[in-house]
N, C-alpha and C positions, 0 to 999 in steps of 0.2 A: 493475645496472651503473651506476656513477657517471655515465658519459657519457649514458645515457638519462635519468637524473633531471635533469641539467642542461638537456638539450634539451627535456624536457617543461615544466620551469619557465619557460624562456625563451619557448617557444611559447605558454604560457598567459598570461603577462604581456603579450606582444606582441598576442595576440588580444583581450584585455580592453581594453587601451589603444586599440587600432584600433576596436573595437566602440563605445566611448564617443564617439569623434569621428564615427564613421559615423552613429550615432543622433542626435548633437547637430546634425549638418548636415541630416539627412533629415527629422526629426520637427519639427513646428511648435512655436514657443516656448510657446504656451498649453498644449500637451499635456505638454511637459517640466516646466513649473511644476506641473501637476496631478499628475505622477508623483513629482517630487522635492520640490516645496514652493516656498514663496515665496522662499526663499534660494537658488534655482537659480543666479542670476547670480554670487552670492558663491562658490558651489561651483565654477562653471565658471572663475572667475578664479583660484582656488587651483589647480585642475588645470592651467590654462594656465601658471601660474608654475612648477609642477612640471615641465612639458615643457621650459620654458626652462632650468631647472636641469639637466636631463638632457642638453640640447644643450651647455650650458657644460661639463659634465663630459666629454662627448665630445671637445670641443676640448682640454681638459686631457690626456686620454689620447692624443690625437694628438701633443701636444708632448712627452709622456713617451716615446712611441714614437720620435719623431725623436731625442731624446737617447740612447735605447737603441741605435738602429741606428748613428748617427754617432759616438756615444761608443765603441762597440765597434770601429769602424773606426779611430778615433784611437788607442786603446790598442793594438790589434794592428798598427797601421801598415799597414793594407791599401792596396791600389792606390787612389789618389785621396783619401788621408786628409787631405791639405792642404785640399782643398775641404770636407771634413767639418768640419775645425777652423775654417775661415773661417765656415762656417754657424753653428756653435755659438757662436763669439765674436760674430758679428753678432746672433744672437738675444738673448744676454745683454746686449750693449751697448744694443740698441734697447729692450729691456724696461726697463733702468735709466733710460735717457734719457726714454722716454715716461712712465714712472712719475713721475719728478721734474717733468716738464712738466705732467702731469695734476694734481699736488699744487699747483703754482704757479698753474695756471688756477683751481683751486678757491679758493685763497687770494685771488686777484685779484678774483674775483666776490664773495667774502664782504666784502672791504674796501669796494668801492664800493657794494655793496648796502646797507651801513649807512646811507648817505645816501639811497638811493633809497627805502628802507623809511620813512625819516623823513617823506617827502612824504605817504604814506598815514597815518602817525601824526598829522600836523597835521590831516588831514581828520577823523580820529577825535575830535580835540579839539573841532573845530567841532560834530560831532554831539553830543558830551557837553554842550557849551555850550547847544545848542538844547534838549536834553532836561533842562536844569538838573541834570545829574549832578554829584556831588561829585568825580568823578575828573578833571575838566578841569584844575584847578590842579596836581594831582599829575603829570598827563601833561605839562603844559607845563614843569614843573620838570625832569622826566626829559629832555625834548627839549633843553632848554638845556644840561644836563650832557652829553648825548650829543654835541651840536655842539662843545662844548669839547674833548671827547676826540678828535673827528675833526680839529680844528685842531691838536692835538698830534701826531697821526699824520702830518699833512701836512708836519711838520717833521722827522720821523723817517725814518732811511734803512732801517729794518727792515720797512716796510710798502709795499704797492703804491700808496698814496696819497702817497708821498714826492714833493713838488713842487720839491725843490732839486737833483734829478739834473741833471747837465750836458747829457745828450742830449735833455732835454725841450725843447719849444718854449717859449721864454720868455714869449711873450704868453699862451699857454694856461695856464702855471703861475702867472703873476702874477694873471690873471683868476680862477683857481680860489681862490687865497688871498683875494682880495678878496671873492669871493662867499661864501666861508665866514665872513668877518668880518660881512658884511651879514646873513647868515642867523642868526648868533649874536646880533647886535644886535636883530634882529626877535623872536627867540625870548625874549630877556631883557625886551624891552619888553612882549611879550605876557604873560610871567609876572607882571610888576609890575601889569599891568592886572587880571589874575585875582586878585592879592592884595588890592589896595585896592578893586576893584570899583567904581571911580569913573567909568569910561568904558565902560559896558556896550554902549551903542549902536554902538560902533566895534570891538567885539571880533570880530564876523563879518568885517568888512573886513580887520582885522589878520590873522586866521587864514587867510583866502584869500590875502592877499599873501604870508604866510610859506610856505604850500603851494606857490605858484607859484615862489617864490624857491628852495625846496628842490629842486624839480624841475630847475630850471636848474643849481643847484649839483651835483646828482647826474649830470647830463649831462657836466659838466666832470670830475667825479670818475671817471667811466667812461673818458673819454679819457686821463686821467693814469694810471689803473690799467692800461689796455691798453698804453700806451707803456712803462711800467715792466715789464710782463709780456713784451713783445716783446724787451726788452733783457736778459732773464735768460739765463744760460748754457745752461739746459736747453732754452729755446725755440730759441735759435740752434743748439744741437746737433741738436734734432729737425728744424729746417729744413735743416740741412746734410745729415743722413742722408737726408732725402726728395729734396732737389734734387741732391745729389752721388752718390747711389747708386740709389735707386728709379727716379727719372726716366730717368737714362741706361741702367740695366739694362733698364728696360721698352722703351725705344727700341731698344736693341740686340736684344732678343728679337723684336720686331716686324719689325726689319730682316732678321733671319735668316729669319723666317717668310715674308717677302716673296719670298725666293729659292725657297722650297719651293712657294709658290703659283704663281710664274712657271714653274717646271719642271712642275708638275702641269697647268697650263693648256696648256703646249706638248705634253705627252703626250695631253691630252684633245682638243685641237683638230686633231690630225693626222687628216686625212680618210681614214678606212678603212671607213666605213659611212655609210648615209644619215642615221642619227641624229647622228653626229659632224659631217656636213656641215650639217645644220639648226642644230645648236648653234653651230658656227663662224659661220654666216650671221647668226644672231640676235645673237651677241656683236658682230660687226663693225658691224651696224646700230645697236645700242644705243650703242656707243662713238662712232661717227661722228655720231649724233644728239645726243650730249652736247656736241660741240665747238661753242662759240658762234660762232667766226669763225676765219679763217686759211685756209691753202692746202688743208687737209683738210675744209673745210666744203663738202660736195659739193652738197647740195641743200636747199632750204627745206622740203621735205616730210619730210626724215629726222627732225626733232624730233617731228612728229606721229606717224610710224610707230614711233619709239622709245617714245612714250608709250602707243600702242595695244598694243605688245608687252608692256610692263610691266603694264598694267592688265588686259588680256584673256587673256594667255598666262601671264605669270610669276606674277601674284597668285593666280589659281586653283590653279596647280601648287604654289605655296608653301603655300596654305591646305590643300591635300590632304596635303602633307608634315606639316604641323603637326597636322592631325587624326589622321593615322596615328601620329605620335609620341605624341599624347595617349592614343589607345587603347592603344598599347604601354606607356605609363607606367601607365595604370590596370591593365592586366593584371599588370605587374610589382608594383604596389602590393598587389593582391589576393594574389598569390603570397607576398609578404613578410608580409602580414597573417596568412595562414593557415600561415606557416612552411613553405611548400613550396619557397622559393627557397634554394639553397645557395650561400653566399658562396664565391667562388673562392679566398679567403684562408683558408678553414676547413681544419682538419686532423683526421684520424682518430687522431692520436697523443695522445689525451686520457688522463689517468690513470684507470684502471679498478680495480675491486675484484674480486679473484678469488673463487672459491667459498668459500675458507677465511677470507675477510675480511682477507687480508694486504694 
């Protein structure tokens, strides 16, 4: 039967995957290295990445399932298909906006990182100079050309280092351009010193000065790039989606839940048994003990009683609940590991092969 083969394969893969992580957690690292070899950590990293990939595919399957369910509702115009249409449109719009915003964020970091990396590059020049390496002059020439390229980008509107945008702070933009000129001048001066080799005793000082100047310029470049990034349409659209949809919808959801909590509390606190009376009494004491002042501030002893109830009654009970949940979770994990747990979404209507192989 095809269904039995599928179940056996899934159960075997699940057991082997769970067995690896069980042994990896239980056995000492020295024993694992003795069994697997010195490259145990590399193998473990590859397996962990594989687990991440499987989780990513599961997210993709969830999205596909959403499209299948709500797409069918839209096509057949079932009851509530307008809500399904709003969900699908919202998913596509959010994915598109967030992808564009992600690309802009990467470009922004790449642009200002060009100057931030030059500070490390200047330190490398100093190391080459101290070791009498022949690469110092070549690196200095490259540094000078790169700074000239950055100065051109600062005047271009196609990069995030553009310092001529109207929404930028004028003082920051002007200082950024000035610091670029100073950095380029120091780089050219340093290059000339390496070429004629006439002032070797001051090369260390000049290189350190250039490195400090580049770090200062990189800080301003990051501010300029971030301001340009915040002004992009994708970033503003992403902020609008978050602040105009996610935040209000979340607030509305929690507001609706508050009414359910209030009605549940009303039903729970009706005194029909000794346990309900004790619960209501403890709740009243805790609430009154939380009030710092006002007409409901009954006694100065209530805060201490409230603290005693929370530390000596509520905390042990909560720990017992957490411990019980952990044991239940462990039992569920073992059942899933051994393929004894059957999903409530499973179906017996799987394709089978009859005796004639049809």
